[in-house]
C-alpha positions as CSV (number, residue, x, y, z in Angstrom):
1,M,9.9,-33.6,-2.3
2,S,9.9,-30.1,-0.8
3,N,11.7,-27.2,-2.4
4,A,11.9,-25.3,0.9
5,P,15.2,-23.6,1.4
6,T,17.6,-24.6,4.2
7,S,19.3,-21.2,4.5
8,I,19.2,-17.7,3.2
9,S,21.8,-18.5,0.6
10,D,19.9,-21.5,-0.5
11,L,16.8,-19.3,-0.9
12,I,18.7,-16.7,-3.0
13,D,20.2,-19.6,-5.1
14,K,16.6,-20.4,-6.2
15,W,17.0,-17.5,-8.6
16,K,19.4,-17.6,-11.5
17,T,21.6,-14.8,-10.1
18,I,21.8,-12.5,-7.1
19,A,21.0,-9.7,-9.5
20,E,17.7,-11.4,-10.6
21,F,16.8,-11.9,-6.9
22,S,17.5,-8.3,-6.1
23,A,15.5,-7.0,-9.0
24,I,12.5,-9.2,-8.1
25,V,12.6,-8.4,-4.4
26,G,13.2,-4.7,-4.9
27,C,16.5,-4.2,-3.3
28,G,19.9,-3.2,-4.7
29,Y,22.4,-5.8,-5.9
30,E,24.9,-5.0,-3.2
31,A,22.2,-5.3,-0.5
32,A,21.2,-8.8,-1.9
33,R,24.9,-9.8,-2.1
34,K,25.3,-8.9,1.6
35,M,22.1,-10.8,2.5
36,Y,23.6,-13.9,0.8
37,K,27.0,-13.5,2.5
38,R,25.5,-12.7,6.0
39,Q,22.8,-15.4,5.8
40,S,20.2,-12.8,6.8
41,I,17.6,-10.7,5.0
42,A,16.9,-7.3,6.4
43,P,13.4,-7.1,7.9
44,E,12.3,-4.3,5.6
45,H,12.5,-6.8,2.7
46,W,10.6,-9.7,4.4
47,A,7.2,-8.9,3.0
48,S,8.5,-8.8,-0.6
49,V,10.7,-12.0,-0.1
50,V,7.7,-13.9,1.3
51,S,5.5,-12.7,-1.6
52,V,7.9,-13.4,-4.4
53,S,8.9,-16.8,-2.9
54,K,5.2,-17.8,-2.8
55,A,4.7,-16.6,-6.4
56,K,7.8,-18.7,-7.4
57,G,6.4,-21.7,-5.6
58,I,9.1,-21.9,-3.0
59,D,7.8,-23.6,0.1
60,G,8.3,-22.6,3.7
61,V,9.4,-19.0,3.3
62,T,7.4,-17.1,5.9
63,F,7.9,-14.3,8.3
64,E,8.6,-16.9,11.0
65,W,11.2,-18.7,8.8
66,L,13.0,-15.4,8.0
67,A,13.0,-14.5,11.7
68,Q,14.5,-17.9,12.6
69,Q,17.2,-17.5,10.0
70,R,18.0,-14.1,11.3
71,A,18.3,-15.5,14.9
72,L,20.6,-18.3,13.7
73,K,23.1,-16.1,12.0
74,P,26.4,-15.5,13.7
75,E,27.0,-11.8,14.7
76,A,28.5,-10.0,11.9
77,V,31.6,-7.9,12.5
78,E,31.4,-4.6,10.5
């Protein structure tokens, strides 16, 4: 059984809290919360997300997967 995430929120949910995810990835809590809500991780965090996901044993989190997730998200209205 694969533990590959099906969405950005599913990926972030693999940590106990958004705060834990943000601390491990190296971004602020508010940035991580917005990533969760928008279903998109800012490209400047991709290398860290790929690295920590691999270390945590989360399958399928690659630069390509992150790019696909970003392309799938609906346009956010600011």
